[in-house]
N, C-alpha and C positions, 0 to 999 in steps of 0.2 A: 461435465464433459464425457466424462466416462461411461456415467448411466448411460448416456445417448448414444455412445457409441459401441458399448461392451454389453451382449447377450445376458441373461442367467446364468446359460451354462456357464461361459467365462467368469463371472462374477463367483460362481461356486467352484471351479477350477482355480481361482486365484487361492481358495480357502487350502486346500492339498497342494499346492504349492509351497505354503511355507515363510516364514518371516523373511528371508531375503530377496534383494533385490527390490526396487521402486512400485512393482507392481504385486507383493507378494503379501501385502500386509492385508492380514483375512479382516473380513468383517466389515460392516459399514464403517465411514466417518467417525461418527460420535463413539464408537467400539471402540476407536484405537486410540484415545486421548491419552489414556495412560500409559503408551510408552514415553520412554524416554527424548526428552529432548534435547536438540542440539548446544551446547554451553554456548554462551553470549561473545560475540567478539571485545574486545580491548575497549576504554572509552577515548583513549587518545586516538588510536587508531579510525575508529568509526567516525568521532567528530572530525577528524582531517578528512575523511572523505566526503563525509556528510557537506563540510564547506566546498570539496570540490565539483560540487554542482552548479557553484557560484562563478564558475573560472570564465565560463563563456559570456557573462556578463562584466568581464573585470574591466573596463571603462568605466561605467556605471558606480562599480564600486570604490575604485580612484576618486571619481569626483566626488563621492560622499564621503569618503575619508578626508579629503581637502576641506569641503566645506564644515565637517569637525573639527577640525585642526583650527581652522580660522575661527569658527564660533566659540571652539572651548579657551581659546585664546584671550578673545575679549572677553570673556565671560571670568578668567583669570584676574585680567588686569583689573577688573570692578569692584572687588573689596579693597584692594590697594588706594583706588581713587575713594571711594566712599571713608577709608580710614585718615584720608587727607581731607574730607569734611567735618571730620571727627576732630582733627588738630584744629583744625580752625575756629570751630567751634568752642573747645575748650581753652584754646590760647584767647580767644576774645573776653571768656567768662574769666580769667585770670587778669586780663590787660585790664579791666573794668574796674577790677580792684587794689588796682598799681596807679597811685599819685602819677598826673601827670611830667608833676616836675624831676618826677628818678628816674633814672633808666634801671635796667633788668638786673644788672649787677647789684646796684643799689640796694634795689629792694631786697634783692636775694642776701646780700649782705646782713640786713636789718633782720631778716626771718632769725639767721643765723645767730645774732645778738639773742634772739629771743627763746632762744635752741629747737627752733623748728628746722632742725638740718635736713629732714629729707621732703618737704614743701618748698625750702630754698633748692635743695638738687633737682624737685622737677620741674620749678621755673625756669632755672638757668638750661634744663635740656629743651626747651620748648620753642619752636621756631616761629616765627611773626605775632611775637607776643608785642603790641605797641602801649606802653602807659598810659591809662585813662582812656584807652578806647575799648567798646563792647565787641559783639561779633559783626565780622564786616558780612551780611547776609547777601550781597551781591557777590562777593568769591564764593561762598558758599554755594551759592544759584548756579554761578557757573558750572563748578566742580560734580553738581548733582545733573546738570544738563546734560555734562560729558559722561558720567556712569550713566546717563538714561539712553545715551546715543548708542554705547557700546552694547547695553544687554539689545536693547533693540533690534541693532545689526546680529549681535549672537542668537537670537532667537529667530530671526527671520533665517538666518544659512541652517540652523537648527531643523527646523521644519522641510527648509529646502533637502536638505540629509535623508531626513524620515521620508521625503513623499520616494524619493531615489529607492532606498531600501525595500521600499515597499513594490515598486516595481521590479527590482533585480528578485527579491522572494518569491514573487508570484508569476515570474517569468521563469523560475528556475526550478518550480515545483510544476508548473507547467510541462517544461520537458524530463521533467522526472516519470509523471504521469505518460505522456508516450513513451518514455524508454523502457516500463513494465507494461503498457499493452503491446507494444512491440514483440516484448522478449516471451510475452506470454503466446504470442502467434509464432514462435521459434522454441517453445520448449516440446518435448517429446511427449505422446499421452500419457508414457507411463509415470510421468512429475504427477498429471492430475489423479492418475489412480490412486497415486500416495498422501494425497493432499484433500484434505475433507473442507468443500465446497464454502463453507461459512469461515473458514481460517483462512483461506487463501484469499476471500473478498475481504475481511478485516485488513489483510495486507495491503491488499490495495489500495482501499478505501479510507479506513479508520486511519490506519498508521500514515498514510501519507498526510491525508490532514494534521494530523498531530505535529509531523514535519513542518508544514507549513506553518501552523500556529506556534511552535517552537521557535522558528529562523524569524518569522513575523515578529515577536515580542522580546527576542535577546539580543539578536541581529543591530541594531539602532543603537539597541542600551549600551551592549557592550562594546560598540566601537568611542559611543561618547564616554562609559566611563572608564575607560582603559585609560584616554587621552586626559581625561579629566582628572586621573590619580598623578601623569605625569606631570600636567599642568601645576598643578596645587603641589604636588613635592616642590616643585622649582622654585615659585613665589613662596613658599614655607622657609626654603632653604635661605634665599635673596632675603625675608624680613628677619629670620633670627633661625641663625644653624642649630643653638640649642634648644630650642622649644621643637626643632624638626624632628631632634634624635630622640626628644622625648615624646612626640607622636608616632617615630616609626617604631617604636621601642612595642607597641600595641601589635604591631601588623603581624609578626609571627603566631600570636596567640591567637587573631583572627581568621588567619590560617589553618591554622591547625582545627580550629572550630569545624570551617566549612570542610576541610578532608575529613574527618571526622562522621559527620554527619553526613554529607556526601556520599561517602562507602557506603554508609548502610543502606540510605535510601535509594541506591543505586539496583540493587536485587530486587525490592519491592515495586521497582518500576517496571524492570524487565515482567517479574512475573505480574503486574496489573496489564501488562496488553497482549501477555502471552493467555493470562483469563479471558480476555475481552475477546479476541480469538476462539475461543474454547465456546463461550456462551451465543456468541455468532452462529459458530456452528451449529450448536443442539439448537437455538431457535430457526433456524434456516431449515434443515433438514426436518425438523418435527413441522412446522408449518406447510412445507413440500407435501409431507404425508401424513397432515392430520384428519385424511380420511380412513386411513389403514391404523393409526393408534388410538381413534375412539374404534374401532371395527373390534379390534383386540384388546381393545380394555386397559392400554396401556397407559392412561394417563397417570396413573399415581406414579409409575414409574419414570417416565418422561419428566413428570415435575421433581420428583426425589433427585435427577441427576441434572436437571436443571438449577433447582436450588442448592446443590452441593457444588457447582462451577460459580454459581451467585455469589455462595458464600466465600469461597475463594476470590472471587474476583471484590469483595467488597472489604475482606480483610486485607489485600493486597491494596487497594487503593487507600482504603484508610491508614495502613502504615507505609506508602509512599508520603502522603500529602502529611501527615503526623510528623514525621519525620525530617522531613525536608523544611517544614513548615517550621522548626526548632531553629533554623540558621538564622532566621531575620531577628528573635528578640534575642537572641544571643549575640550579635553582632553589635546590636544597638545596646546592650548592657555593656561590651567593650569599648565602643564609643562614648558611653557618657563617663566611664570613669577615664578614659583617655580626655574628654572636655574637661572635668573636675582641676585635674595634674596641671592641663595649660592656665586655666583662669586664678588656679594659685602661683603657680611660677612668675606668668606674665604680670600678676598684680605686685609681685614682689620687685620683677625689673622696672616696673613704672614707679614706683616707689623708691629706689637708688637710681632713678634717671637714666638706666641703660635704654631704655626704651620709650617710646610714646604710646600714648593711650590709644590712640590711632592705629599703634603699626598691632596694639594688642588685640586690637578688633579686629582687623584683618587678618591677622592668625589664629584668631577664635574661627572668623568664619571660613576662613582656607584650609583649616581642622574639620571643620564639620564637612564643606563640601570636598575633602578628602578620603576621608571614611566614607560618607554616606553612597560613590559609586561602588567602594570596595563590600558595603551593606546589597548594592544595585545586585553587583556580579554575584554577592553570596546568595540572595534571593532569587536570581534567574538559576542559581544550580539546579533545583529540581526540574522548570521548563528544559535544561540544557540536558539531563538526566532522560528524561522521558523522550524529549526529543531523538536522541541518539539509540536509544531503545527499541522506538518504532523504526529508525532508521536501518538498524541491524536485521530487522525483519524482511525490511523492505529489498534490502542488498542480499539477503538470502535467495530471496526471488532472482533479483539481477542477475546473482553468480551461479545459479542451477546450472545443470548439463544442458545443451541445447539438444537439438535433433542434429542430424549431417546434414549440410548446408549442400544446398540442389547445386550440381556441376557447374564448373566456369564456363564449363565449352557444351550445354544442353545439346541432346537430339530432340528435333521436335515432332512429331506425330499428330498431324491435324485432320486427318482423315483415317482413323484407323478401320481398318476390315474388323478386327475383334478376335484375331485369334490370340489366346493366352497358354503360356506354359508356364509350366514348374519344372524346372530343373534341378534334380539335387537338394530340394530345399530340406534346412534343418532350420530350428527355430524353438527358444525357449523362454519362457519368463525367468526361469533362474537356472544358472551356469549346472547345478548339481540336479535340475529334473529336466531334463528333456521333454517336451511336446510335442514336435514334430520333427521327427528324421530322417532324411534323405528321400523326401517326395518327389515323385516324377509324375507328372498329367499334363497332358497337351486337352484343349477345349479347342475345337475348331469354332470360326465364323459363324453366327447364326445359331450356334447350339445353345439348348437349355439345360445345364447343370444344376440338379437337385442335389442337396447335400443332407443327410440323414446322419442320424446316431447319439446316442445315450449323449446327456449332460455332461458337456467338460471332454468333449470328444476332441474340441478341437475345429470345430466348424466357422464360427465368429470369429475365430482366428487367421483362417483360412482367407476369408476377405479382407479381413485387418491388414494381412500382408498384400493382398494387391494393392491398398489403397495405400500401403507404403505408412499405416496410420503405427507400425512398429518395423524395426531392422532383422533384416535377415541375421542368423549368426553362420550358414554356409548355403552356397547354390545360387540361383536367382531364379527370377521370375523376368518373364520376356512377354509385352505387346507386341504383335506383329513383327516379332524377331527382334523387339528390341530392348535392350534389358533395361528396367523401368527405373534402375537407379542413375540412368542416362538422361532421364527427363525430368524436368522441374516436377516438382509437387502438384504444382497450377495446372500445367498441362495434363498430365494425367489424371489428377480428378476432375477436371474439365470433361474428359470424356466419360464420365462414370456417373450412372445414375444411381442412386441409391436410397430404400424404402427401409426403414428401421420398425423393428417388433416398436420400440418406444419411440412414439410422438412427439416430434417438437415444432410447435406454433411461436410465431412470434406476437408481440401484442401489434394488429394491425387490422387493416380491410380483410374481408376473405379472397378478395381480387390480389392484392398485395402477397399474400402466404401464395395462391398458386405462382404467381408474375418470380417469385423468389428464384424459381430453377433457371430462370429463364432473364435477365440485366436486358432490359429495353424490349420486354416481349409487348406485343399489341394484344388489344383488345380483342380483337378475332382469335387469337393465339389463347389466349385466357381462356374464353367460351368454349373452343374446340377442344382443350385440355380438360376442362370442365365436364365436355359430354362426353368426352371418349369415355373417362372414369366414374360415370353418377354423380358427379359432385351438383351436376344442373337440377338434378331431381328432387335433394334436398335444401340448396339456394333459395328456391321461390316461394319456399314455405316461411322464409325468415322475412320479417316486417323489411330489412332495407335490402335483402337481394345481397349481389355480389359485393356491395360497399356496409355490410353488416361488420362492425365493429368485434374482435377478438380480444379477451385481457389476457394480460399475460401466462396465464393456465388454462386459456382457451375454455374454463367452465361453463360457458354458454350454449356450445353446440356438445354433441353426443362423443364417446371415446371411437366410435365406427366411423363418424362423420369425421372426425378428426384422423384417422386412418387414411380414409379416400381423399382429403385434400393432399395429404403426401402423396401417395399416388399420383394424383394430379399433378405433385410440383414437379415429382420426376420426368411425368409424362412430357411435359411441355419444357424439360431441357435437352430432350433429344440424345439420350446418349449412346456412345456406342456401346460401352457395357453396362450391365444394368443386374445389381445386387438387390435382391429381396429376403429381407432377413424375418421371416414370419410376419409378412405385410399384412397378411389378413387375418390374424389372430383376434385383431379386437373387433370386427364386422360379425353381425350374425348371420346365421346360414344362409337367408335369401338375397344378404347384400351380398356375402361373398362369392353368389355363384353370377351374378351382375359384375363383381371386382374381376373374377377371373377371364370374364370375355377381355375385359379391359385389358387386364395384364397380357391374356394373349395376343391382342393387337399391339399392346408396347413393345413386347419380345420380337415382336416380326423383326428379321433383317437384324436380331441383336443376339450378341452373345447375353448369358443370363446365366447367374447365378443365382438359384434358390433354398434357401436354407430352411428347412420344413419340420414341423413336428408331423403336422398330421399329413397323414401318408396318402392319405386320400385325395390330397389335392397337385401332387405329383404324377398323376398317371401319365401325362404325356409328355412329359419333359424326355428328352433323347437320353440323355446318360443319368443315372442315379449313385453318386456317390456313397459310400457308408463308410462310416468313420469310428473310430476307436482306439483312444488312446493316440491321438495326434496321426494316428495312421490309417489310409482308406483301404481295407481289410476283405471290400468287396465291391465291384461296379458292375454296373449291365443295364438294362430295357425294365420297366416296372413287370411287365410280366415274366421274364429268365428270371428276373432276382425271386420272386414269387416259388417258381420254378424248382430254382435251385437249391431251396429250403436251409438258406443260412441264416447269416444276420439279420438282411432283413424282411425275410420270411417271419423269425421269429417276432421283431421289433412290430409288424407288421399283425401278427396274430395276438400280440398283447395289446397293440392301440385296439384292436377290431372285437376282443374278447371282452376291454374295459367297456366298451360303448354297447354292448350287447349286455351286461351288467347292468350298467346304468337304464340301459331302458326297460331291463326286467323289473329294477326295483323302483321304474317312475311306474 
């Protein structure tokens, strides 16, 4: 965006203004990547803020949590029911071995008499042992059907919960994208001057996509996993407090492993997304100017710079995935140790009759289901770290200082005459390097004012201040006596037409690009603007005429034709003020003569500011301002300034001498 607004003189002036301030970082964006980056925010505050984007849909979030609670509770009861089925089968197997004419107590007494005390204790501890009868398959079937019903309902509720979370996450990310888009519209031009375009694009595309994926993959599992931990812990305590203490003993070890590995992986994820933005920036800028890269033979330099950043991205990505990937196997190792300990102690307790085998089976299932969600939470740590790292980068955009808001009670100027006055205007990109100081200037309606001067004199800055792309440090600018800060920016800019040295056309038809200057323009208005600016002359040579599609770079028409289209776009807007920043620099001499006639008609009855380097193009200007170092050092008509022999005459002589030297060399 800054490349569209700022001229070459302003870009050169930025380099002289030094490193302070947003617009003072010298050099193109890809040359600024070595500058220190701001420290990332803490994980917990950033994660809390990230979850805050779900607040508008908190009703659905609570519904999802309710479904998750019921689903987890039903799933938690399942192992206990299955343990009951195991007890019935085990009791049936023992009951078949007991003679029908003996009671369980008598059979246990016989076993003790034979020295089989442990078996006797197990038999006495069993419920529902019927001597002489085998497994009651009917009872087992009823228990299994009950368990199946519980699991079926739990699965259905889990699906509903996941479906709601999908809707919540997509709705929240949709709002986040809108917030970022609206924020970009409220940011001052200085912010875009300080941001590499590829880096900014990465923040508003890649990082938001990563937030969506992280929330999608972690939020549903996180709720379910935390509820599962609570439910499984409650069931374990109910079944066996002793074994529960044994299972809980491994939790501090699991948390310690997760914390150590997660802390190491966080910095890798931050670097990974920072490197992603840097790689995107280099690719975007290189392909935008690929012609110049080839012309100046800088392919090797660009390739080396890309390789350096790509290597950094590879190393950061490898480190992030490798370190965070250690969490899962470490948690599985701890879980297996826990499983072995529970199996041994549970077997001993079954042998001494203090627990049934069904309860041991249920507890083992609970312990596995208890450690599994902990493992899932640990395995999601890398996704959470990555998502929060991306969120921090997006939040930096949302937290950037905004331009001054429009006045609450604005003055509206609907039919301006075009009188522009600079009253004691001062402006500086950096506070310690003033550019424009105490400038006074009055431009009457219908006047054409040409602004000339060396590179960095402040010519483009002057018109940028009229457009309120930057705010003044002192003084004021008025339009028909109204301070432009008392108007809304939309009202001000709707009365100004601008044709820049750097053309900007969007992917669409030629007709659409012309009509862009006036929403709702009729076909007749488009044709009139095209004919007045000589666009009509070359459009008829195109296969599809006004329906010819331009690509995103408008590479299927010449540079001069692109400039003519931007002039036609300004023509159709019928502005009260007209700003021409080297508008004819890209056209050939013959076309320039045609455009000069069109611009003369366009400037009729309009106040015009013309920034010119070719001094021969401003002979008919009503007033010529000569600027040096932000000051107007000379002003007057073309002939008067030449006769005065001052700065304008020296500029004119230097340009004329250069043209003669070129002619003689040719």
